[in-house]
KENUFI-841828 format. One record per residue (C-alpha): z, x, y; residue number from 1. Coordinates in steps of 0.5 Angstrom, whole numbers. Each point is the difference from the previous one (the first is absolute). Layout:
N
<<Z; X; Y>; NUM>
...
//
This chain:
707
<<-152; 173; -19>; 1>
<<-5; 0; 6>; 2>
<<5; -4; 4>; 3>
<<5; 5; -1>; 4>
<<-4; 6; 1>; 5>
<<-2; -3; 7>; 6>
<<7; -2; 2>; 7>
<<2; 8; -2>; 8>
<<-5; 2; 5>; 9>
<<2; -4; 5>; 10>
<<7; 3; 0>; 11>
<<-3; 7; 0>; 12>
<<-4; -2; 7>; 13>
<<4; 1; 6>; 14>
<<2; -6; 4>; 15>
<<-4; 0; 7>; 16>
<<4; 0; 6>; 17>
<<-2; -4; 7>; 18>
<<-1; 7; 3>; 19>
<<-5; 2; -6>; 20>
<<-8; -1; 1>; 21>
<<-3; -6; -4>; 22>
<<-3; 1; -6>; 23>
<<-8; 1; 0>; 24>
<<-4; -7; 0>; 25>
<<-6; -1; -5>; 26>
<<-6; 0; 4>; 27>
<<-2; -7; -3>; 28>
<<2; -7; 2>; 29>
<<0; -4; -7>; 30>
<<-1; -7; 2>; 31>
<<-1; -3; -7>; 32>
<<1; 2; -8>; 33>
<<-4; -1; -6>; 34>
<<-7; -2; 0>; 35>
<<0; -3; 7>; 36>
<<3; 6; 3>; 37>
<<-2; 1; 7>; 38>
<<1; 7; 3>; 39>
<<-1; 2; 7>; 40>
<<0; 8; -1>; 41>
<<-3; 1; 6>; 42>
<<4; -3; 5>; 43>
<<5; 6; 0>; 44>
<<-3; 7; 1>; 45>
<<1; 5; -5>; 46>
<<-1; 6; 5>; 47>
<<8; 2; -1>; 48>
<<1; 5; -5>; 49>
<<4; -2; -6>; 50>
<<7; 3; 0>; 51>
<<3; 5; -5>; 52>
<<7; -3; 1>; 53>
<<3; -5; 4>; 54>
<<5; 4; 4>; 55>
<<-6; 5; 3>; 56>
<<-6; -5; 2>; 57>
<<0; -5; 5>; 58>
<<-1; -7; -1>; 59>
<<-7; -2; -1>; 60>
<<-3; -4; 5>; 61>
<<-3; -7; -1>; 62>
<<-6; -2; 4>; 63>
<<-5; -6; 1>; 64>
<<-7; 1; -3>; 65>
<<-3; -4; 6>; 66>
<<4; 1; 6>; 67>
<<3; 7; -2>; 68>
<<7; -2; 2>; 69>
<<6; 4; -3>; 70>
<<6; -3; -3>; 71>
<<6; 2; -3>; 72>
<<1; -5; -6>; 73>
<<-5; -4; -4>; 74>
<<4; -6; 2>; 75>
<<-2; 1; 7>; 76>
<<-7; 2; -2>; 77>
<<0; -7; -4>; 78>
<<2; -4; 6>; 79>
<<-5; 4; 4>; 80>
<<-6; -3; -4>; 81>
<<3; -7; 0>; 82>
<<1; -1; 7>; 83>
<<-5; 4; 4>; 84>
<<-8; 0; 0>; 85>
<<0; 4; -6>; 86>
<<2; -6; -4>; 87>
<<-8; -2; 1>; 88>
<<-2; 6; -3>; 89>
<<4; 0; -6>; 90>
<<-2; -7; -1>; 91>
<<-7; 2; 0>; 92>
<<1; 6; -5>; 93>
<<5; -3; -5>; 94>
<<2; -7; 1>; 95>
<<5; 0; -6>; 96>
<<3; 6; 4>; 97>
<<0; -4; 6>; 98>
<<4; -5; -3>; 99>
<<5; 4; -4>; 100>
<<1; 3; 7>; 101>
<<1; -7; 3>; 102>
<<5; -2; -5>; 103>
<<4; 7; 0>; 104>
<<1; -1; 8>; 105>
<<1; -7; 0>; 106>
<<6; -1; 4>; 107>
<<3; -5; 5>; 108>
<<-2; -1; 7>; 109>
<<3; -2; 6>; 110>
<<-3; -3; 6>; 111>
<<2; -4; 6>; 112>
<<-5; -5; 4>; 113>
<<1; -3; 7>; 114>
<<-3; -7; 0>; 115>
<<-1; -6; 4>; 116>
<<-1; -7; -1>; 117>
<<-1; -6; 4>; 118>
<<4; -4; -5>; 119>
<<2; 0; -7>; 120>
<<3; 7; -2>; 121>
<<-2; -1; -7>; 122>
<<-7; 1; 3>; 123>
<<1; 7; 2>; 124>
<<3; 2; -7>; 125>
<<-6; -3; -3>; 126>
<<-4; 5; 4>; 127>
<<4; 6; -2>; 128>
<<-1; -2; -7>; 129>
<<-7; -1; 0>; 130>
<<-1; 7; 4>; 131>
<<4; 3; -6>; 132>
<<-3; -3; -5>; 133>
<<-7; 2; 3>; 134>
<<3; 7; -1>; 135>
<<1; -1; -7>; 136>
<<8; 0; 1>; 137>
<<4; -3; -6>; 138>
<<7; -2; 0>; 139>
<<1; -2; 7>; 140>
<<6; -2; 3>; 141>
<<1; -2; 7>; 142>
<<5; -1; 5>; 143>
<<-1; -4; 7>; 144>
<<5; 2; 6>; 145>
<<0; -8; 2>; 146>
<<2; -2; -7>; 147>
<<-1; 3; -7>; 148>
<<-1; -6; -5>; 149>
<<3; 4; -5>; 150>
<<6; 2; 4>; 151>
<<2; -5; 4>; 152>
<<1; -6; -5>; 153>
<<7; 1; 2>; 154>
<<3; -7; -1>; 155>
<<4; 2; -6>; 156>
<<1; -7; -2>; 157>
<<-7; -1; -4>; 158>
<<-4; -2; 6>; 159>
<<-6; 4; -1>; 160>
<<-1; 0; 8>; 161>
<<0; 6; 5>; 162>
<<5; -1; 6>; 163>
<<-3; 6; 5>; 164>
<<-8; -2; -1>; 165>
<<-2; -3; 6>; 166>
<<-5; -7; 0>; 167>
<<-7; 1; -1>; 168>
<<-2; -2; 7>; 169>
<<4; 7; 2>; 170>
<<-5; 5; 1>; 171>
<<1; 8; 1>; 172>
<<-3; 5; 5>; 173>
<<3; 6; -4>; 174>
<<3; -1; -7>; 175>
<<1; 5; -5>; 176>
<<-2; 0; -8>; 177>
<<2; 5; -5>; 178>
<<-3; 1; -6>; 179>
<<1; 4; -6>; 180>
<<-5; 1; -5>; 181>
<<-4; 4; -5>; 182>
<<-7; 3; 1>; 183>
<<-5; 4; -4>; 184>
<<-1; 4; 7>; 185>
<<5; 3; 5>; 186>
<<0; 4; 7>; 187>
<<-7; 0; 4>; 188>
<<-4; -4; -6>; 189>
<<5; -5; 0>; 190>
<<0; -1; 8>; 191>
<<-7; 0; 0>; 192>
<<0; -6; -5>; 193>
<<5; -3; 4>; 194>
<<-4; 1; 7>; 195>
<<-6; -3; -4>; 196>
<<4; -6; -3>; 197>
<<3; -2; 7>; 198>
<<-7; 0; 4>; 199>
<<-2; -4; -5>; 200>
<<6; -5; 1>; 201>
<<-1; 0; 7>; 202>
<<-7; -2; 0>; 203>
<<1; -6; -5>; 204>
<<2; -7; 2>; 205>
<<7; 1; -2>; 206>
<<1; 5; 6>; 207>
<<0; -6; 5>; 208>
<<7; -2; -3>; 209>
<<3; 7; -1>; 210>
<<-2; 7; 1>; 211>
<<3; 7; -2>; 212>
<<1; 4; 6>; 213>
<<2; 7; -3>; 214>
<<2; 3; -6>; 215>
<<4; 6; -2>; 216>
<<1; 4; -7>; 217>
<<7; 2; -2>; 218>
<<4; 4; -5>; 219>
<<5; -2; -5>; 220>
<<5; 4; 5>; 221>
<<-2; -4; 6>; 222>
<<-1; -7; -4>; 223>
<<1; -6; 4>; 224>
<<2; -7; -2>; 225>
<<-2; -5; 6>; 226>
<<5; -5; 0>; 227>
<<6; 3; -3>; 228>
<<0; 6; 5>; 229>
<<-2; -3; 6>; 230>
<<5; 1; 6>; 231>
<<-3; -5; 5>; 232>
<<-5; -6; 0>; 233>
<<-2; -2; 7>; 234>
<<-3; -7; 1>; 235>
<<-3; -3; 6>; 236>
<<-1; -7; 2>; 237>
<<-4; -3; 6>; 238>
<<3; -4; 5>; 239>
<<-4; -4; 5>; 240>
<<3; 2; 7>; 241>
<<0; -7; 2>; 242>
<<5; -1; -6>; 243>
<<5; 4; 3>; 244>
<<0; -3; 7>; 245>
<<5; -5; 2>; 246>
<<-5; -6; 0>; 247>
<<-2; 1; -7>; 248>
<<-7; -2; 1>; 249>
<<-7; 3; 1>; 250>
<<-2; 2; 7>; 251>
<<-6; 2; 3>; 252>
<<-2; 7; -1>; 253>
<<0; 2; 7>; 254>
<<7; -2; 1>; 255>
<<3; 5; -5>; 256>
<<-5; 5; -1>; 257>
<<-2; 2; 7>; 258>
<<6; 5; 0>; 259>
<<-2; 5; -5>; 260>
<<-5; 6; -1>; 261>
<<-5; 1; -6>; 262>
<<3; -4; -6>; 263>
<<-3; 4; -6>; 264>
<<0; -3; -8>; 265>
<<5; 1; -6>; 266>
<<3; 7; -1>; 267>
<<0; 2; 7>; 268>
<<5; 2; 5>; 269>
<<0; -7; 4>; 270>
<<-1; -1; 7>; 271>
<<5; 1; 6>; 272>
<<1; -6; 5>; 273>
<<0; 1; 7>; 274>
<<4; -3; 6>; 275>
<<4; -6; -1>; 276>
<<-5; -4; -4>; 277>
<<2; -6; -5>; 278>
<<-2; 4; -6>; 279>
<<5; 6; 2>; 280>
<<6; -5; 1>; 281>
<<-1; -3; -6>; 282>
<<0; 7; -4>; 283>
<<6; 1; 4>; 284>
<<4; -6; -3>; 285>
<<-3; 1; -7>; 286>
<<3; 7; 0>; 287>
<<7; -2; 2>; 288>
<<0; -5; -5>; 289>
<<-2; 5; -5>; 290>
<<5; 5; 2>; 291>
<<6; -6; 0>; 292>
<<-3; -2; -7>; 293>
<<1; 7; -3>; 294>
<<7; 1; 3>; 295>
<<2; -6; -3>; 296>
<<-2; 3; -7>; 297>
<<3; 6; 1>; 298>
<<7; -4; 0>; 299>
<<4; 3; -5>; 300>
<<2; -7; -3>; 301>
<<-7; 0; -2>; 302>
<<-2; 7; -2>; 303>
<<-1; 1; -7>; 304>
<<3; 7; 0>; 305>
<<-3; 7; 1>; 306>
<<-4; 4; -5>; 307>
<<4; 7; -1>; 308>
<<-3; 6; 4>; 309>
<<-5; 4; -3>; 310>
<<-2; 7; 2>; 311>
<<-5; 5; -2>; 312>
<<0; 7; 2>; 313>
<<4; -2; 6>; 314>
<<-4; -6; 2>; 315>
<<2; -7; 0>; 316>
<<-5; -4; -5>; 317>
<<-3; -6; 2>; 318>
<<4; -7; -3>; 319>
<<7; 3; 1>; 320>
<<6; -3; 4>; 321>
<<-4; -2; 6>; 322>
<<-4; -6; -3>; 323>
<<4; -7; 1>; 324>
<<-1; -4; -7>; 325>
<<0; -8; 0>; 326>
<<0; -5; -4>; 327>
<<-7; -4; 1>; 328>
<<1; -5; -6>; 329>
<<-1; -6; 6>; 330>
<<-7; 3; 2>; 331>
<<-4; 0; -7>; 332>
<<-4; -5; -3>; 333>
<<4; -6; -3>; 334>
<<-4; 1; -6>; 335>
<<4; 7; -2>; 336>
<<7; -4; 1>; 337>
<<2; 3; -7>; 338>
<<-1; 7; 2>; 339>
<<3; -2; 7>; 340>
<<8; 0; -1>; 341>
<<3; 2; 6>; 342>
<<5; 4; -5>; 343>
<<-6; 4; -3>; 344>
<<-2; 7; 3>; 345>
<<-8; -2; -1>; 346>
<<1; -4; 7>; 347>
<<3; 6; 3>; 348>
<<-6; 4; 5>; 349>
<<1; 5; 5>; 350>
<<-3; -3; 7>; 351>
<<-1; 6; 5>; 352>
<<-3; -4; 6>; 353>
<<-5; -5; 3>; 354>
<<-3; 2; 6>; 355>
<<-6; -2; 4>; 356>
<<-5; 5; -2>; 357>
<<-7; -1; 4>; 358>
<<-4; -6; 3>; 359>
<<-7; -1; -2>; 360>
<<-6; -5; 2>; 361>
<<-2; -4; -5>; 362>
<<-5; -6; 1>; 363>
<<1; 0; 7>; 364>
<<7; -1; 0>; 365>
<<6; 5; 0>; 366>
<<4; 1; -6>; 367>
<<7; 4; -1>; 368>
<<0; 5; -6>; 369>
<<8; -1; -2>; 370>
<<2; 6; -5>; 371>
<<5; -1; -6>; 372>
<<2; 6; -3>; 373>
<<5; 1; -6>; 374>
<<0; 3; -7>; 375>
<<-2; -7; -4>; 376>
<<-2; -7; 2>; 377>
<<1; -6; -4>; 378>
<<-5; -5; -1>; 379>
<<-1; -4; 6>; 380>
<<6; 4; 4>; 381>
<<-5; 3; 6>; 382>
<<-3; -7; 1>; 383>
<<7; -3; 0>; 384>
<<3; 5; 5>; 385>
<<-6; -1; 5>; 386>
<<1; -8; 0>; 387>
<<8; 1; 0>; 388>
<<-1; 5; 6>; 389>
<<-4; -5; 4>; 390>
<<5; -6; -2>; 391>
<<5; 4; 3>; 392>
<<-4; 3; 6>; 393>
<<-1; -8; 2>; 394>
<<7; -2; -1>; 395>
<<-2; -5; -6>; 396>
<<5; 4; -5>; 397>
<<6; 3; 3>; 398>
<<1; 8; 2>; 399>
<<4; 2; -6>; 400>
<<-5; -3; -5>; 401>
<<-2; 7; -3>; 402>
<<7; 2; -1>; 403>
<<2; -7; -3>; 404>
<<-6; 0; -5>; 405>
<<1; 7; -3>; 406>
<<7; -1; -2>; 407>
<<1; 0; -7>; 408>
<<4; -7; 0>; 409>
<<-5; -4; 3>; 410>
<<-7; -3; -2>; 411>
<<-4; -3; 5>; 412>
<<-7; -2; 1>; 413>
<<-4; 5; 5>; 414>
<<-7; -2; 3>; 415>
<<-6; 3; -2>; 416>
<<-6; 3; 4>; 417>
<<-7; -1; -2>; 418>
<<-2; 5; -5>; 419>
<<-7; 2; 2>; 420>
<<2; 4; 7>; 421>
<<5; 5; -5>; 422>
<<-3; 6; -2>; 423>
<<3; 7; -3>; 424>
<<-1; 5; 5>; 425>
<<2; 7; -4>; 426>
<<5; 3; -5>; 427>
<<4; 6; 1>; 428>
<<3; 5; -5>; 429>
<<5; 4; 4>; 430>
<<3; 3; -6>; 431>
<<-6; 2; -4>; 432>
<<-3; 3; 6>; 433>
<<6; 5; 1>; 434>
<<-2; 3; -6>; 435>
<<-8; -1; -1>; 436>
<<-2; -1; 7>; 437>
<<-4; -6; 4>; 438>
<<-3; -4; -5>; 439>
<<-7; 0; 3>; 440>
<<2; 4; 6>; 441>
<<-5; 6; -1>; 442>
<<3; 4; 6>; 443>
<<7; 0; -3>; 444>
<<-1; 7; -4>; 445>
<<-3; 3; 7>; 446>
<<7; -3; 4>; 447>
<<5; 1; -6>; 448>
<<2; 7; -2>; 449>
<<5; 2; -5>; 450>
<<7; 2; 3>; 451>
<<6; 4; -2>; 452>
<<3; -6; -4>; 453>
<<-6; -1; -4>; 454>
<<-1; -7; 2>; 455>
<<-7; 1; -1>; 456>
<<-2; 4; -6>; 457>
<<-7; -2; -1>; 458>
<<-5; -3; 5>; 459>
<<-4; -5; -2>; 460>
<<-8; 1; -2>; 461>
<<-5; -6; 2>; 462>
<<-6; -1; -5>; 463>
<<-4; -5; 5>; 464>
<<-4; -5; -3>; 465>
<<-6; 1; 5>; 466>
<<1; -6; 4>; 467>
<<2; -2; 7>; 468>
<<7; -2; -1>; 469>
<<1; -1; 8>; 470>
<<-6; -4; 1>; 471>
<<1; -4; -6>; 472>
<<7; -2; 3>; 473>
<<-3; -2; 7>; 474>
<<-5; -4; -4>; 475>
<<5; -4; -4>; 476>
<<4; -1; 6>; 477>
<<-5; -4; 3>; 478>
<<-2; -4; -6>; 479>
<<7; -2; -1>; 480>
<<1; -2; 7>; 481>
<<-7; -4; -1>; 482>
<<3; -4; -6>; 483>
<<7; -2; 4>; 484>
<<-5; -2; 6>; 485>
<<-4; -5; -5>; 486>
<<7; -2; -4>; 487>
<<3; -2; 7>; 488>
<<-6; -3; 3>; 489>
<<0; 4; 6>; 490>
<<-7; 3; 3>; 491>
<<-3; -2; -7>; 492>
<<-2; -5; -5>; 493>
<<7; -3; -1>; 494>
<<-2; -7; 2>; 495>
<<6; 0; 5>; 496>
<<1; 1; 7>; 497>
<<4; 6; 3>; 498>
<<7; 1; -3>; 499>
<<0; -8; -2>; 500>
<<2; 2; -7>; 501>
<<6; 4; 2>; 502>
<<2; -5; 5>; 503>
<<0; -6; -5>; 504>
<<5; 5; -4>; 505>
<<4; 1; 6>; 506>
<<1; -7; 1>; 507>
<<2; -2; -7>; 508>
<<5; 5; 0>; 509>
<<3; -2; 7>; 510>
<<0; -8; -2>; 511>
<<1; 0; -8>; 512>
<<2; 7; -3>; 513>
<<6; 3; 5>; 514>
<<4; -7; 0>; 515>
<<0; 0; -7>; 516>
<<3; 7; 0>; 517>
<<5; -2; 5>; 518>
<<2; -5; -5>; 519>
<<1; 6; -5>; 520>
<<4; 4; 5>; 521>
<<5; -6; 1>; 522>
<<2; 0; -7>; 523>
<<1; 8; 0>; 524>
<<4; -1; 6>; 525>
<<4; -5; -4>; 526>
<<1; 4; -6>; 527>
<<2; 6; 5>; 528>
<<5; -5; 2>; 529>
<<3; -2; -7>; 530>
<<0; 8; -2>; 531>
<<5; 1; 7>; 532>
<<4; -6; -1>; 533>
<<-3; -4; 6>; 534>
<<-4; -5; -4>; 535>
<<2; -7; 1>; 536>
<<-2; -6; -5>; 537>
<<-4; -6; 3>; 538>
<<5; -5; 3>; 539>
<<-3; -6; -4>; 540>
<<1; 3; -7>; 541>
<<-3; -5; -5>; 542>
<<5; -2; -6>; 543>
<<-1; 4; -6>; 544>
<<-3; -3; -6>; 545>
<<5; -1; -6>; 546>
<<0; 6; -6>; 547>
<<-5; -3; -5>; 548>
<<4; 0; -7>; 549>
<<-5; 5; -3>; 550>
<<3; 5; 5>; 551>
<<7; -2; 0>; 552>
<<3; 5; -6>; 553>
<<-3; 6; 3>; 554>
<<2; -2; 7>; 555>
<<7; -1; -2>; 556>
<<0; 7; -3>; 557>
<<-3; 4; 6>; 558>
<<5; -4; 5>; 559>
<<6; 2; -5>; 560>
<<-2; 8; 0>; 561>
<<0; -1; 8>; 562>
<<7; -4; 0>; 563>
<<3; 5; -5>; 564>
<<-3; 6; 4>; 565>
<<-3; 3; -6>; 566>
<<-7; 0; 3>; 567>
<<-3; 7; -1>; 568>
<<-2; 5; 5>; 569>
<<-7; 1; 2>; 570>
<<-4; 6; -3>; 571>
<<-2; 6; 5>; 572>
<<-7; -2; -2>; 573>
<<0; -7; 1>; 574>
<<4; 1; 7>; 575>
<<-6; 3; 3>; 576>
<<-4; -7; 0>; 577>
<<7; -4; 2>; 578>
<<0; -1; 7>; 579>
<<6; -4; 1>; 580>
<<5; -5; -3>; 581>
<<7; 0; -2>; 582>
<<-2; 0; -8>; 583>
<<-4; 4; -4>; 584>
<<-5; 1; -6>; 585>
<<0; 2; -7>; 586>
<<-4; -1; -6>; 587>
<<1; -1; -8>; 588>
<<-4; 0; -6>; 589>
<<-2; -5; -5>; 590>
<<4; 1; -6>; 591>
<<-4; -4; -4>; 592>
<<-7; 4; 1>; 593>
<<4; 7; 1>; 594>
<<6; 0; -4>; 595>
<<-1; 7; -1>; 596>
<<1; 2; 7>; 597>
<<6; 1; 3>; 598>
<<2; -3; 7>; 599>
<<6; 0; 3>; 600>
<<-1; -7; 4>; 601>
<<-2; -3; -6>; 602>
<<6; 2; -4>; 603>
<<5; -1; 6>; 604>
<<-3; -8; 1>; 605>
<<-2; -2; -7>; 606>
<<1; -7; 2>; 607>
<<-4; 0; 6>; 608>
<<-6; 4; -2>; 609>
<<-1; -5; -6>; 610>
<<0; -6; 4>; 611>
<<-5; 3; 5>; 612>
<<-5; 2; -5>; 613>
<<1; -7; -3>; 614>
<<-1; -3; 7>; 615>
<<-7; 4; 0>; 616>
<<-2; -3; -6>; 617>
<<2; -7; 3>; 618>
<<-4; 1; 7>; 619>
<<-6; 4; -2>; 620>
<<-7; -2; 1>; 621>
<<-4; -2; -6>; 622>
<<-2; 7; -4>; 623>
<<5; 5; 3>; 624>
<<3; 5; -5>; 625>
<<7; 1; 1>; 626>
<<2; 6; 4>; 627>
<<4; 6; -2>; 628>
<<4; 1; 7>; 629>
<<3; -5; 5>; 630>
<<2; 2; 7>; 631>
<<7; -3; 3>; 632>
<<0; -1; 8>; 633>
<<6; -2; 4>; 634>
<<-1; -1; 8>; 635>
<<-5; 6; 0>; 636>
<<-5; 0; 5>; 637>
<<-6; 4; -3>; 638>
<<-5; 4; 5>; 639>
<<-7; 0; -2>; 640>
<<-2; 4; -6>; 641>
<<-3; 0; -7>; 642>
<<3; 1; -7>; 643>
<<0; 6; -4>; 644>
<<-4; 1; -6>; 645>
<<-5; -5; -3>; 646>
<<0; -7; -4>; 647>
<<1; 1; -7>; 648>
<<-3; -6; -3>; 649>
<<0; -4; 6>; 650>
<<-4; 0; 7>; 651>
<<6; -3; 4>; 652>
<<7; -1; 1>; 653>
<<4; -6; 0>; 654>
<<5; -2; 6>; 655>
<<5; -5; 2>; 656>
<<5; -2; 5>; 657>
<<7; -3; -2>; 658>
<<6; -2; 5>; 659>
<<2; -3; 6>; 660>
<<-4; 3; 6>; 661>
<<-6; -1; 4>; 662>
<<-6; 4; 2>; 663>
<<0; 6; -4>; 664>
<<-8; -1; -2>; 665>
<<-4; 5; -4>; 666>
<<-6; 3; 4>; 667>
<<-5; 3; -4>; 668>
<<-6; 3; 3>; 669>
<<2; -4; 7>; 670>
<<0; -7; -4>; 671>
<<7; -3; 0>; 672>
<<3; -4; -6>; 673>
<<6; -4; 0>; 674>
<<3; 2; -7>; 675>
<<7; -4; 0>; 676>
<<-1; -3; -7>; 677>
<<-7; 1; 0>; 678>
<<-3; 6; -5>; 679>
<<-5; 4; 3>; 680>
<<-5; 5; -4>; 681>
<<-3; 6; 4>; 682>
<<-2; 7; -1>; 683>
<<6; 4; 2>; 684>
<<-3; 7; -2>; 685>
<<-7; -1; 5>; 686>
<<3; -5; 5>; 687>
<<5; 1; 5>; 688>
<<5; -5; 1>; 689>
<<7; 0; 4>; 690>
<<5; -5; 2>; 691>
<<1; -4; 6>; 692>
<<7; -2; 3>; 693>
<<4; -5; -3>; 694>
<<7; -3; 1>; 695>
<<5; -2; -5>; 696>
<<1; 3; -7>; 697>
<<-7; 2; -3>; 698>
<<-1; 3; -7>; 699>
<<-7; 1; -3>; 700>
<<-2; 2; -7>; 701>
<<-7; 4; -2>; 702>
<<-2; 1; -7>; 703>
<<-5; 6; -1>; 704>
<<-3; 5; -5>; 705>
<<-1; 7; 3>; 706>
<<-3; 5; -4>; 707>
//
């Protein structure tokens, strides 16, 4: 009855409109109920008169008891008591009240940290985690621009490894770490805690490995994911000036270093060479070589299309059609091969430019700072680009090596430069900056104004943590350079003479690494010739071994399909990995294991299908389970690829070659094997594999069990 009466009264009350004044608010803020009820009645002033009706009396003004600041709602008052110095006063007067206020206003917080580290990027994340824990943060989620562990395990094949995180030896001048967390304070109170925690970290021993250079709080509308929203990463590599010289040997400092003015340290604008010094000539040759490499990459045959144009209020958005994207599968760490299929989009990265950024003095020697910028860099990609650049510059590899190495139908080894001379210079967020201003640029709000198109609707507000961000950055640059000097052994206690470590690597690359790569290039040239119909089989063709009895029936059935013209056409999906050949490929299911599955080829060729799966049981190694599928290939030259799906109950595929042919070896991650009547197991889902040129009639069968 009471509920019905209340419902009737509610129907009689007029509905409030947005234009009407709000209803009066009780002057007491209730924080708990029952025996432990705690109120802060005096937190709100009671000097406003009690209204007689909602339509004739203005809303009651709420004021903080301790600072007298007015508020329009209790929500704003609670937030004020939670996030300012008044929170301490509430804690002293009523601990339970302070706890209830904190619980009521516990919201997600967003912060972005600028960090530096000498090596092992995880140490920077550990520093941020330590700082936030000191502040009482909970539910912490971190992301790092140089490779977020939670987002960059993109293998997709069950391989729990990142493909964009650089190696532990890679340091950083400026990396970005974003954090999403919950805290019991906010605003100025939270920033005060952050400042204290950061200062404590900077004074600890861990600061020698990593440093927090700056911090900024963000709102939920301007939240940022460091790895996902980064539009450009700039890595720097230090090259000794003599390494670019034609003699390629360390020389006395005076010979090269007499032609420059003052040489500053890392992060500077560099030096200017004067006159006709040897250093100036070396740099001219280097810049010419870099320009030629970029021109070769811009060739339309290797460029992986362009992103669609994007506009915002009449402006180009960064990362649109002007960026060239290429397949860098050959420039990544070999242990990531399962994720580096040339056909996968994971290996496609935008490479904007490579340039000589500055020249510095380090340990009494002259060093060139080479910058590489792009949206994403695979693990070891920067080091392999630098090594390949030097090899091309000195003629150890052909001038078109970069153009060849980024082709989607090529797998080739690439040289790798020493890791301790690589570091992350900085990261950029062009798209985010357009909407929210410069990430750590405190002058941005003074230089950018809202235009007629509404490009910027609200300028950013900084809450400084009180530290010297610029001074911290300068100090960290010196710390990183000192670490690199010690690692290289120049001017420090590394135990080696000037440049000896790098010189030894250069000699090894010239005498050993590059000749092996040239052998790979010869194989690639033969594959190109086969695809173009120019390949000629070796004159001394060995006599083909006779067909073993166990394969005879299957070979006769396969040859019969070809002779009768009944070999099926290749599907569009399989055609993407078949580079050349006058045959084709198709697949069929195992009728004994998948009797309920309809398959066109199994129904069309029942005798052949049954014979092929019987052959698997006869030649399979001990312990191998029967496969659910089989692929039938005839005179097909496959380009490098990995198979789709994941093995269901199997960890490998089984392949064997049949027919009267020579050549046609199967290459698995650079290792070739003669499979003619020699069954071979390999991981088709994680290992890149392809076919070498052949002469004659070549069949192959592959048994596998996809997911």
